[in-house]
LUMFI-77088 format. One record per residue (C-alpha): residue number from 1; residue in three letters; x, y, z. Coordinates in steps of 0.02 Angstrom, whole numbers, always signed. Layout:
NODE, NUM, Ala, X, Y, Z
...
***
This chain:
NODE, 1, Met, -1280, -1879, +2241
NODE, 2, Lys, -1159, -1869, +2101
NODE, 3, Lys, -1095, -1702, +2046
NODE, 4, Gln, -1111, -1667, +1862
NODE, 5, Gln, -946, -1634, +1776
NODE, 6, Leu, -942, -1474, +1672
NODE, 7, Gln, -846, -1477, +1508
NODE, 8, Lys, -753, -1322, +1459
NODE, 9, Gly, -731, -1264, +1278
NODE, 10, Phe, -827, -1199, +1128
NODE, 11, Thr, -955, -1287, +1027
NODE, 12, Leu, -930, -1313, +842
NODE, 13, Ile, -1065, -1185, +801
NODE, 14, Glu, -981, -1052, +908
NODE, 15, Leu, -814, -1080, +821
NODE, 16, Leu, -892, -1073, +647
NODE, 17, Leu, -983, -912, +691
NODE, 18, Val, -823, -827, +750
NODE, 19, Ile, -729, -883, +592
NODE, 20, Ala, -870, -817, +482
NODE, 21, Ile, -870, -648, +571
NODE, 22, Ile, -680, -633, +553
NODE, 23, Ala, -691, -677, +367
NODE, 24, Ile, -825, -544, +338
NODE, 25, Leu, -725, -411, +430
NODE, 26, Ala, -566, -458, +333
NODE, 27, Ala, -660, -443, +167
NODE, 28, Ile, -726, -271, +215
NODE, 29, Val, -550, -212, +263
NODE, 30, Ile, -474, -277, +100
NODE, 31, Ile, -609, -191, -2
NODE, 32, Ala, -585, -28, +95
NODE, 33, Ile, -396, -30, +72
NODE, 34, Asn, -405, -78, -113
NODE, 35, Pro, -223, -127, -141
NODE, 36, Ser, -230, -112, -331
NODE, 37, Arg, -289, +69, -318
NODE, 38, Gln, -153, +106, -190
NODE, 39, Leu, -22, +33, -307
NODE, 40, Glu, -85, +134, -455
NODE, 41, Gln, -83, +293, -349
NODE, 42, Ala, +97, +256, -300
NODE, 43, Asn, +143, +229, -484
NODE, 44, Asn, +62, +395, -531
NODE, 45, Ala, +158, +485, -394
NODE, 46, Gln, +319, +412, -465
NODE, 47, Arg, +267, +466, -640
NODE, 48, Arg, +236, +645, -580
NODE, 49, Ser, +407, +648, -501
NODE, 50, Asp, +491, +577, -657
NODE, 51, Val, +405, +703, -772
NODE, 52, Asn, +467, +846, -663
NODE, 53, Thr, +642, +772, -656
NODE, 54, Ile, +656, +763, -846
NODE, 55, Leu, +587, +939, -867
NODE, 56, Asn, +703, +1010, -734
NODE, 57, Ala, +854, +929, -819
NODE, 58, Ala, +803, +1002, -987
NODE, 59, Tyr, +786, +1176, -914
NODE, 60, Gln, +949, +1163, -819
NODE, 61, Tyr, +1031, +1121, -986
NODE, 62, Thr, +944, +1272, -1063
NODE, 63, Ile, +1007, +1387, -926
NODE, 64, Asp, +1186, +1325, -948
NODE, 65, Asn, +1177, +1345, -1139
NODE, 66, Ser, +1117, +1525, -1157
NODE, 67, Gly, +932, +1483, -1173
NODE, 68, Ile, +951, +1348, -1307
NODE, 69, Leu, +847, +1192, -1278
NODE, 70, Pro, +917, +1020, -1316
NODE, 71, Ala, +913, +1004, -1506
NODE, 72, Asn, +828, +833, -1511
NODE, 73, Ile, +666, +890, -1430
NODE, 74, Pro, +533, +881, -1567
NODE, 75, Val, +437, +1037, -1615
NODE, 76, Ala, +247, +1045, -1621
NODE, 77, Ala, +121, +1181, -1647
NODE, 78, Val, +54, +1274, -1496
NODE, 79, Gly, -79, +1168, -1411
NODE, 80, Ala, -19, +1005, -1487
NODE, 81, Leu, +25, +885, -1350
NODE, 82, Ser, +87, +742, -1455
NODE, 83, Gly, +271, +713, -1441
NODE, 84, Lys, +398, +576, -1460
NODE, 85, Glu, +447, +451, -1330
NODE, 86, Ile, +611, +483, -1242
NODE, 87, Cys, +736, +342, -1270
NODE, 88, Arg, +809, +255, -1118
NODE, 89, Ser, +986, +302, -1075
NODE, 90, Asp, +1043, +121, -1082
NODE, 91, Val, +978, +93, -1260
NODE, 92, Ala, +1078, +138, -1415
NODE, 93, Ser, +1002, +278, -1518
NODE, 94, Thr, +997, +165, -1671
NODE, 95, Thr, +881, +41, -1584
NODE, 96, Cys, +766, +169, -1505
NODE, 97, Gly, +638, +165, -1645
NODE, 98, Gly, +621, +349, -1688
NODE, 99, Gly, +616, +412, -1510
NODE, 100, Val, +702, +564, -1438
NODE, 101, Val, +881, +539, -1383
NODE, 102, Leu, +930, +661, -1246
NODE, 103, Thr, +1110, +612, -1213
NODE, 104, Glu, +1155, +792, -1176
NODE, 105, Leu, +1054, +778, -1015
NODE, 106, Tyr, +1137, +623, -944
NODE, 107, Asp, +1312, +628, -1021
NODE, 108, Asn, +1440, +649, -882
NODE, 109, Glu, +1292, +647, -761
NODE, 110, Leu, +1288, +836, -771
NODE, 111, Tyr, +1100, +866, -767
NODE, 112, Ile, +1031, +695, -726
NODE, 113, Val, +1114, +529, -682
NODE, 114, Gly, +1001, +428, -797
NODE, 115, Leu, +831, +452, -874
NODE, 116, Pro, +692, +386, -765
NODE, 117, Thr, +579, +251, -838
NODE, 118, Asp, +394, +219, -811
NODE, 119, Pro, +367, +113, -654
NODE, 120, Thr, +267, -17, -751
NODE, 121, Gly, +401, -35, -887
NODE, 122, Val, +283, -6, -1033
NODE, 123, Ser, +424, +4, -1162
NODE, 124, Thr, +583, -95, -1189
NODE, 125, Thr, +677, +44, -1279
NODE, 126, Gly, +589, +201, -1218
NODE, 127, Thr, +562, +278, -1048
NODE, 128, Gly, +373, +287, -1061
NODE, 129, Tyr, +384, +477, -1056
NODE, 130, Tyr, +354, +593, -1204
NODE, 131, Ile, +427, +764, -1239
NODE, 132, Val, +382, +905, -1359
NODE, 133, Arg, +413, +1092, -1374
NODE, 134, Thr, +313, +1231, -1453
NODE, 135, Thr, +366, +1332, -1604
NODE, 136, Ser, +337, +1499, -1520
NODE, 137, Thr, +477, +1622, -1482
NODE, 138, Asn, +470, +1577, -1299
NODE, 139, Ala, +470, +1390, -1328
NODE, 140, Arg, +378, +1292, -1196
NODE, 141, Val, +424, +1112, -1162
NODE, 142, Thr, +295, +981, -1114
NODE, 143, Val, +340, +814, -1037
NODE, 144, Ser, +197, +689, -1019
NODE, 145, Thr, +157, +507, -995
NODE, 146, Pro, +14, +418, -1083
NODE, 147, Ser, +22, +269, -965
NODE, 148, Ala, -46, +359, -811
NODE, 149, Gly, -172, +255, -718
NODE, 150, Leu, -340, +292, -639
NODE, 151, Gly, -390, +403, -785
NODE, 152, Glu, -265, +538, -736
NODE, 153, Thr, -171, +648, -858
NODE, 154, Ile, +7, +678, -804
NODE, 155, Gln, +98, +815, -898
NODE, 156, Val, +200, +967, -853
NODE, 157, Thr, +232, +1117, -965
NODE, 158, Arg, +358, +1255, -936
***
């Protein structure tokens, strides 16, 4: 009697089944993680931080100058949230295109080293952040960004 020789290994069908299962699981994980949403959430977190940084620098300037806000901040009626875009610190004021130049905040790096720019780089001459102040006696300053993702509104008023 001859002994039958057993072959070890996987059949082609078994290998294809395992590959298909791994591909389905990988697709489910990628959909659950949603990298584009994660990236947009990270950009929005950076925008929130930048808006607060600009507003804090403006108020530090105000504290050091007897309650006087930087002169270039545009004035709007109470409730109006439109403002002008803040020019980047590395762009000359003549090429900014009518934006707000806040050199008093970053000159000599006293209040801020440089103005932050939107993480997606939406503008070549501006920061992507807008600033406005109210006409009331106790002027309130609003810094906002229209380029926030995921339908969020990012603005801070003080």
